[in-house]
C-alpha positions as CSV (number, residue, x, y, z in Angstrom):
1,M,281.4,-51.6,220.5
2,A,282.0,-50.8,216.9
3,P,279.1,-50.5,214.5
4,Q,279.9,-53.8,212.8
5,Y,278.9,-55.6,215.9
6,Y,275.4,-54.0,215.9
7,K,272.2,-54.7,214.2
8,S,269.3,-52.2,214.0
9,Y,265.7,-53.6,214.2
10,S,262.7,-51.7,213.1
11,I,259.0,-52.3,212.1
12,R,257.9,-50.2,209.1
13,S,254.7,-49.4,207.5
14,P,255.8,-47.1,204.5
15,L,253.3,-44.4,203.6
16,A,253.5,-45.4,199.9
17,T,252.5,-48.9,200.4
18,H,250.8,-49.2,203.8
19,W,248.5,-46.1,203.8
20,R,246.0,-44.4,201.6
21,P,244.4,-41.0,201.5
22,A,241.3,-40.7,203.5
23,T,238.2,-38.5,203.9
24,C,237.6,-36.5,207.1
25,E,234.9,-39.1,208.0
26,E,237.1,-42.1,207.5
27,Y,239.9,-40.4,209.5
28,E,237.5,-39.5,212.2
29,C,238.9,-36.0,212.1
30,D,238.0,-33.9,215.2
31,E,237.1,-30.8,213.0
32,Y,234.7,-33.1,211.0
33,L,233.3,-34.7,214.1
34,F,232.9,-31.6,216.4
35,G,233.0,-28.7,214.0
36,F,235.5,-25.9,214.2
37,E,236.1,-22.2,214.1
38,L,238.3,-19.9,211.8
39,I,239.2,-16.6,212.9
40,I,240.6,-14.2,210.2
41,D,242.4,-10.9,210.6
42,L,241.2,-8.8,207.6
43,S,244.0,-6.2,208.3
44,T,246.6,-8.5,206.7
45,E,247.0,-9.6,203.1
46,L,246.8,-13.2,204.2
47,G,243.7,-12.6,206.1
48,Q,242.1,-10.9,203.0
49,R,243.0,-13.9,200.9
50,Q,241.6,-16.4,203.5
51,Y,238.4,-14.3,203.7
52,H,238.1,-14.4,199.9
53,Y,238.6,-18.2,199.8
54,V,236.2,-18.9,202.7
55,T,233.3,-16.7,201.3
56,H,233.6,-18.3,197.8
57,D,234.1,-21.8,199.1
58,T,230.9,-23.8,198.1
59,S,232.2,-27.2,199.5
60,R,231.6,-26.1,203.2
61,R,228.8,-24.4,205.1
62,C,229.6,-21.9,207.8
63,T,228.3,-18.8,209.6
64,E,230.1,-15.5,209.7
65,E,230.4,-13.3,212.8
66,R,232.2,-10.0,212.9
67,L,234.3,-9.7,216.1
68,S,235.7,-6.2,215.3
69,L,236.4,-4.0,212.4
70,T,239.2,-6.3,211.2
71,M,238.4,-9.8,212.9
72,T,235.9,-12.2,211.6
73,R,235.0,-15.6,213.0
74,F,233.6,-18.4,210.7
75,T,231.9,-21.3,212.5
76,Y,231.7,-24.7,210.8
77,L,229.3,-27.2,212.3
78,P,230.1,-31.0,212.5
79,G,230.1,-32.7,209.1
80,N,232.1,-30.2,207.3
81,Q,235.5,-31.2,205.6
82,C,238.4,-29.7,207.5
83,F,241.1,-27.6,205.8
84,K,243.7,-30.4,206.4
85,F,241.8,-33.1,204.7
86,G,244.7,-33.7,202.2
87,D,246.8,-34.9,205.1
88,H,244.5,-37.6,206.3
89,R,245.7,-41.2,205.9
90,V,244.4,-44.5,206.9
91,P,246.1,-47.9,206.9
92,V,245.3,-50.3,204.0
93,G,245.6,-53.4,206.1
94,R,249.0,-54.7,204.8
95,P,251.2,-56.4,207.5
96,S,254.1,-54.3,208.7
97,L,257.5,-55.0,207.5
98,Y,260.0,-56.4,210.0
99,V,263.4,-55.2,209.0
100,C,266.9,-55.8,210.3
101,T,270.0,-53.9,209.1
102,G,273.6,-54.2,210.0
103,G,275.2,-51.4,212.0
104,D,273.6,-48.6,214.0
105,W,273.2,-44.8,213.6
106,R,276.9,-44.5,212.8
107,G,276.6,-46.5,209.7
108,N,276.1,-50.0,208.1
109,P,279.6,-51.3,207.8
110,R,278.5,-54.8,206.8
111,G,275.9,-53.7,204.3
112,E,273.6,-56.5,205.3
113,N,269.8,-56.1,205.5
114,A,267.2,-58.7,206.2
115,R,263.4,-58.5,205.9
116,F,261.2,-61.0,207.8
117,H,257.9,-62.0,206.8
118,R,256.9,-63.1,210.2
119,S,257.1,-61.1,213.4
120,A,258.2,-64.2,215.3
121,D,261.2,-64.7,213.0
122,W,262.1,-61.1,213.6
123,L,261.8,-61.4,217.4
124,D,263.8,-64.7,217.4
125,D,266.7,-63.0,215.4
126,F,266.6,-60.0,217.7
127,A,266.8,-62.2,220.9
128,N,269.6,-64.3,219.5
129,H,271.5,-61.2,218.6
130,Q,271.1,-59.8,222.1
131,I,272.4,-63.0,223.5
132,R,275.4,-62.9,221.3
133,L,276.1,-59.2,222.2
134,A,275.9,-60.2,226.0
135,E,278.2,-63.0,225.5
136,T,280.8,-60.9,223.6
137,V,280.7,-58.2,226.4
138,Q,281.0,-60.9,229.0
139,R,284.1,-62.3,227.4
140,G,285.6,-58.9,227.2
């Protein structure tokens, strides 16, 4: 069938409105809960920059162990903030958005969009649309 006969249904929780930055503790980050290791290769420029950063970082506590002339392992115990802490997000508790748009992946020929405040209304519209599609296919 052509795109004008389709509707696309989605449940959305946009990052900007439904999520907020979180600490490692709030996010229950594995590195925070169980600790982690960082192995640095000092023979590379990147490794030298990482080594400088880690040895001058006062926000985390770790132990240093030389593995070879150029390899060093830093061990961080549980309770230390991980290095991906800026990516952690937790939901703010807002209800999801129930959205229906005209068309499908090929486009939105009718340009219609609907947003439902209740999931039951979204489900009802979805079910009724499926029935209409089945009837159209059955008629040929």
